[in-house]
C-alpha positions as CSV (number, residue, x, y, z in Angstrom):
1,M,90.5,117.8,54.2
2,T,87.7,118.6,56.7
3,L,87.3,122.2,55.3
4,M,86.8,120.7,51.7
5,K,84.1,118.3,52.9
6,V,82.4,121.1,54.9
7,A,82.5,123.4,51.9
8,E,81.1,120.8,49.6
9,L,78.1,120.3,52.0
10,L,77.6,124.1,52.3
11,A,77.7,124.7,48.6
12,Q,74.9,122.1,48.2
13,I,72.7,124.1,50.7
14,V,73.4,127.8,49.8
15,P,74.2,129.6,46.5
16,L,77.9,129.6,47.1
17,R,80.7,127.8,45.1
18,E,82.9,125.5,47.1
19,E,86.0,127.6,46.0
20,E,84.4,130.7,47.7
21,I,84.0,129.0,51.0
22,L,87.0,129.7,53.3
23,P,87.5,129.2,57.0
24,S,86.7,132.8,57.5
25,T,83.4,132.7,55.5
26,A,80.8,134.0,58.0
27,L,77.6,132.0,58.8
28,A,75.5,135.0,58.3
29,K,72.7,136.4,56.2
30,E,75.1,138.6,54.4
31,K,76.5,135.4,52.7
32,G,73.0,134.1,52.1
33,I,73.0,131.7,54.9
34,E,69.9,131.6,57.0
35,A,69.3,129.8,60.3
36,L,67.5,126.9,58.6
37,D,70.6,126.6,56.3
38,L,72.8,126.2,59.3
39,V,70.6,123.5,60.7
40,K,70.8,121.7,57.4
41,L,74.6,122.2,57.4
42,V,74.9,120.8,60.9
43,M,72.8,117.7,60.0
44,A,74.8,117.1,56.9
45,C,77.9,117.3,58.9
46,E,76.7,115.0,61.5
47,K,75.9,112.4,58.7
48,K,79.1,112.8,56.7
49,F,81.3,112.7,59.8
50,K,79.2,110.3,61.9
51,I,79.3,112.5,64.9
52,I,76.6,114.4,66.9
53,I,76.9,118.2,67.2
54,H,75.1,119.4,70.3
55,D,72.6,122.2,70.0
56,E,74.4,124.3,72.6
57,D,77.6,124.1,70.5
58,V,76.0,125.2,67.3
59,H,75.3,128.7,68.8
60,Q,79.1,129.2,68.9
61,F,79.7,128.8,65.2
62,K,80.2,132.1,63.7
63,C,82.2,131.1,60.5
64,V,83.0,127.9,58.7
65,G,86.4,127.6,60.4
66,D,84.4,127.2,63.7
67,I,82.6,124.1,62.4
68,V,85.8,122.7,61.0
69,D,87.7,123.2,64.1
70,Y,84.8,121.6,66.1
71,I,84.7,118.6,63.9
72,D,88.5,118.2,63.8
73,G,88.8,118.6,67.5
74,H,86.1,116.1,68.4
75,L,87.4,113.5,65.8
76,E,91.1,113.8,67.0
77,D,90.2,113.3,70.8
78,G,87.8,110.7,70.2
79,T,85.1,112.2,72.3
80,T,82.2,112.5,69.8
81,E,79.2,110.3,70.1
82,L,78.3,108.3,66.9
83,A,75.2,109.7,65.2
84,L,73.3,106.4,65.6
85,H,69.8,107.8,65.0
86,D,68.4,108.4,61.6
87,E,67.6,111.8,60.2
88,T,63.8,111.5,60.7
89,Q,64.3,111.0,64.5
90,R,66.8,113.9,64.7
91,R,64.4,116.2,62.9
92,G,61.7,115.1,65.4
93,W,63.9,116.2,68.3
94,F,64.7,119.6,66.6
95,Y,61.0,120.4,65.9
96,K,59.6,119.4,69.4
């Protein structure tokens, strides 16, 4: 379920079809995914799943499965913080 939602979000950002996005899909330039696209994906996931993905954790994401595992792990154990701030505030933090 999480994979389908993440694939849907990623397909809205980069020129890939949802069906092409697998857990093993690399988050790399070879797949047409730039650093800014990853930022957009993380922000979209935060909004969709109502969680906060910390910057230091983003650097560990090498493939789509890493993001899915991160989200599932944090939703299951209940340790995620709710994303209480709106998108404009979060962008302000990113670009400081």
